[in-house]
ZANUVO-651726 format. One line per 10 residues: number of its first residue (from 1); their letters; for each residue x, y, z of C-alpha. Coordinates in steps of 0.25 Angstrom, whole numbers, padded with zeros to 4 digits. Layout:
REM residues N
NUM> A> X:Y:Z  ...
***
This chain:
REM residues 330
1> MRSRIIAEIM> 0001:0000:0002  0011:0010:0004  0018:0010:-0010  0005:0010:-0018  0001:0024:-0008  0017:0030:-0010  0015:0026:-0026  0002:0035:-0026  0008:0045:-0018  0020:0046:-0029
11> EEYEKLQNEA> 0011:0049:-0039  0005:0057:-0032  0016:0064:-0032  0018:0063:-0046  0006:0069:-0049  0007:0081:-0041  0023:0084:-0047  0016:0082:-0060  0003:0093:-0056  0014:0102:-0050
21> KAKQKERIEK> 0022:0102:-0065  0008:0104:-0074  0005:0116:-0062  0020:0123:-0064  0019:0120:-0079  0005:0128:-0081  0009:0137:-0072  0022:0141:-0080  0014:0142:-0093  0005:0152:-0088
31> VYSKIPRIKE> 0018:0159:-0084  0024:0159:-0099  0010:0161:-0106  0011:0174:-0094  0025:0178:-0095  0033:0175:-0108  0045:0179:-0103  0046:0169:-0091  0046:0158:-0102  0057:0163:-0109
41> IDDEIKKLGI> 0064:0164:-0096  0062:0150:-0092  0067:0145:-0104  0079:0153:-0106  0085:0148:-0090  0080:0135:-0096  0092:0136:-0107  0101:0142:-0098  0100:0132:-0088  0104:0122:-0100
51> SMAMAVVSGE> 0114:0131:-0105  0122:0129:-0090  0121:0114:-0091  0127:0115:-0103  0137:0124:-0098  0138:0115:-0087  0142:0102:-0095  0152:0108:-0104  0159:0115:-0095  0163:0129:-0101
61> QAEKIIQETK> 0163:0139:-0096  0150:0134:-0087  0154:0143:-0077  0152:0153:-0084  0139:0150:-0091  0134:0142:-0078  0135:0156:-0070  0131:0163:-0081  0119:0155:-0085  0114:0156:-0070
71> EKITNLKIEK> 0113:0171:-0070  0105:0172:-0082  0097:0164:-0076  0094:0171:-0062  0091:0182:-0072  0080:0173:-0080  0074:0168:-0066  0075:0184:-0059  0068:0191:-0074  0057:0177:-0073
81> GELLSFYKIS> 0055:0179:-0057  0053:0197:-0059  0041:0191:-0070  0036:0183:-0063  0033:0192:-0053  0029:0204:-0062  0017:0192:-0067  0014:0192:-0052  0018:0177:-0053  0024:0171:-0040
91> LDYMEIKYKC> 0038:0167:-0045  0037:0151:-0042  0024:0150:-0048  0031:0145:-0059  0037:0134:-0053  0034:0120:-0048  0022:0119:-0038  0023:0106:-0029  0013:0103:-0019  0024:0097:-0010
101> EKCKDTGFIG> 0035:0108:-0011  0045:0100:-0003  0046:0086:-0009  0042:0093:-0025  0028:0083:-0025  0038:0073:-0023  0036:0065:-0011  0049:0065:-0006  0060:0076:-0002  0073:0067:-0005
111> SEKCSCFKQK> 0070:0053:-0001  0059:0058:0010  0045:0057:0009  0040:0072:0008  0031:0075:0020  0020:0077:0010  0023:0060:0005  0021:0056:0019  0007:0065:0021  0002:0056:0008
121> LIDKLYQQSN> 0006:0045:0011  -0001:0047:0024  -0013:0053:0018  -0015:0041:0009  -0014:0031:0020  -0023:0038:0026  -0034:0036:0011  -0029:0021:0012  -0033:0019:0028  -0049:0021:0030
131> LKEILKRENF> -0046:0030:0039  -0041:0043:0036  -0054:0053:0040  -0058:0043:0053  -0042:0045:0058  -0045:0060:0060  -0052:0056:0072  -0048:0043:0075  -0031:0044:0080  -0024:0043:0091
141> DTFDISLYST> -0026:0059:0095  -0041:0057:0097  -0043:0047:0104  -0047:0051:0116  -0043:0039:0129  -0052:0048:0138  -0063:0039:0132  -0061:0027:0139  -0064:0023:0153  -0056:0025:0165
151> EIYPGEATSP> -0064:0015:0171  -0062:0000:0172  -0068:-0007:0162  -0078:-0019:0166  -0069:-0032:0162  -0057:-0025:0159  -0045:-0023:0170  -0043:-0007:0164  -0051:0004:0158  -0055:0008:0145
161> RKNMERIFTD> -0046:0018:0147  -0034:0012:0150  -0035:0002:0141  -0036:0013:0129  -0024:0020:0133  -0014:0006:0130  -0022:0003:0120  -0021:0018:0114  -0007:0017:0119  -0003:0003:0112
171> CLNFVQNFDN> -0011:0010:0101  0001:0020:0101  0012:0011:0102  0006:0003:0088  0008:0017:0081  0021:0021:0086  0027:0009:0085  0021:0002:0071  0033:-0001:0063  0039:-0008:0076
181> IDRSLFFYGG> 0028:-0017:0081  0019:-0031:0075  0007:-0030:0083  -0005:-0026:0077  -0018:-0022:0087  -0031:-0030:0090  -0041:-0022:0096  -0054:-0026:0101  -0065:-0022:0110  -0078:-0015:0111
191> SGLGKTFLSH> -0085:-0005:0100  -0080:0010:0102  -0068:0008:0111  -0059:0013:0101  -0051:0002:0093  -0055:0008:0080  -0051:0022:0084  -0037:0017:0089  -0033:0009:0074  -0040:0023:0070
201> CIAKDLLDMG> -0028:0030:0078  -0018:0020:0075  -0019:0022:0060  -0018:0034:0060  -0006:0035:0066  0000:0025:0057  -0005:0032:0045  0001:0045:0050  0014:0037:0048  0012:0033:0035
211> KVVIYQTAPD> 0006:0017:0039  -0002:0012:0030  -0015:0009:0039  -0028:0000:0032  -0040:0002:0041  -0053:-0008:0038  -0064:-0014:0046  -0063:-0027:0046  -0076:-0031:0037  -0071:-0020:0025
221> LINIIKNSRY> -0056:-0026:0029  -0063:-0041:0024  -0072:-0034:0014  -0060:-0029:0006  -0052:-0042:0008  -0064:-0051:0000  -0066:-0039:-0009  -0051:-0041:-0013  -0053:-0055:-0019  -0063:-0049:-0030
231> DDNSQREVIE> -0058:-0036:-0032  -0046:-0030:-0040  -0030:-0026:-0037  -0036:-0014:-0028  -0044:-0020:-0020  -0029:-0031:-0017  -0021:-0019:-0015  -0031:-0015:-0004  -0030:-0030:0003  -0014:-0029:0001
241> DILDCDLLII> -0016:-0015:0008  -0024:-0021:0019  -0013:-0033:0021  -0001:-0022:0019  -0004:-0010:0025  0002:-0007:0037  -0009:-0007:0049  -0023:-0013:0046  -0033:-0011:0055  -0046:-0020:0055
251> DDLGTEPNST> -0056:-0011:0062  -0069:-0019:0069  -0065:-0035:0068  -0075:-0044:0069  -0084:-0035:0061  -0081:-0042:0047  -0092:-0052:0041  -0091:-0067:0041  -0079:-0063:0052  -0079:-0080:0053
261> GLSQLELFNI> -0076:-0083:0040  -0068:-0078:0027  -0067:-0066:0033  -0058:-0071:0044  -0050:-0079:0034  -0047:-0064:0027  -0043:-0057:0041  -0033:-0067:0044  -0029:-0065:0030  -0025:-0051:0033
271> LNARLLKNKK> -0021:-0053:0048  -0011:-0063:0043  -0006:-0057:0032  -0005:-0045:0040  0002:-0051:0051  0014:-0059:0043  0017:-0046:0036  0019:-0040:0049  0007:-0030:0047  -0001:-0022:0060
281> MIISTNLPLE> -0014:-0022:0061  -0025:-0017:0070  -0038:-0025:0072  -0050:-0020:0080  -0064:-0028:0084  -0075:-0024:0093  -0075:-0042:0097  -0073:-0046:0109  -0060:-0054:0111  -0070:-0068:0112
291> DFDSIYAERI> -0080:-0064:0100  -0068:-0061:0091  -0060:-0075:0095  -0073:-0082:0093  -0074:-0075:0079  -0060:-0077:0073  -0051:-0088:0069  -0041:-0092:0076  -0031:-0089:0067  -0037:-0072:0067
301> KSRIFGSFDV> -0037:-0072:0082  -0022:-0077:0082  -0017:-0069:0071  -0024:-0056:0079  -0020:-0060:0094  -0007:-0064:0092  -0002:-0051:0083  -0010:-0041:0088  -0012:-0032:0101  -0025:-0035:0108
311> YKFFGDDIRI> -0032:-0024:0113  -0047:-0023:0121  -0055:-0011:0120  -0064:-0009:0131  -0073:0000:0137  -0085:0009:0133  -0088:0014:0117  -0080:0027:0115  -0089:0030:0103  -0099:0032:0113
321> KKWITKSSVS> -0091:0040:0122  -0090:0050:0111  -0104:0049:0107  -0108:0053:0121  -0098:0063:0120  -0102:0070:0110  -0117:0070:0113  -0116:0075:0126  -0104:0085:0122  -0114:0091:0109
***
């Protein structure tokens, strides 16, 4: 996926350069039409440049010729500037105008990627992640730990807030050490407890780092895989992206149809292929572990519980709390 995205970006840069050159040509022709002497000056400067190059090659009185030619070129440029000023045309009007003056719309400064290239890469990664808009609202900066109760939760040894503080910290560490860890994350617990929100937090930070992140709900993921058998190459490319992206987020596991049938085989193939490539995942489910244990085949469970760090979410539905708080304020 990354190589395809980079190729798309380089095509965009080539288009920008061609557009910049075309617009420059239009401006030059406009000036030539209005001030014919400017064209004469430019032609003279080109001829002088050629004669100076020939003098360097021949070596005969090269230094003297070069000096005299430089003086002529300087005088011509002064005349050109005076003419442009007289007609109230900016001195750089005939120069090529780039979107990014730092890299001249090449994407690179020397061998280093320009900041505009990095931003283009991040923008494209956001587009393909399926998360662009929601990540503006759901990220580590907007996560509100105060929504979680400080009271010990029934049946648990700690409070929802203490539990969430631990999970939140581990999620931050997951991002910060992403390239050096070999574990994935498995979130389980009731709905409205922050599982998807934290997945979004992780996704945003990784996308901002230039990582390839793909988010899919379990039903959509299974449908994509099934459709790929009957679709064209573009659909198969999507499957390759799912298998090769830096982070795959599978949300709402357990809501896919026929979870005990063919979809389990598809799910296993994805899990197995990514784990063999040492590619990380986040899986979330609203199912309690006992239900998960009874629904999914042993080989799926062994892949998850053997290669994922498992986190239990508990407490009151945060979405309901947010709604109550919003309603009381309004």
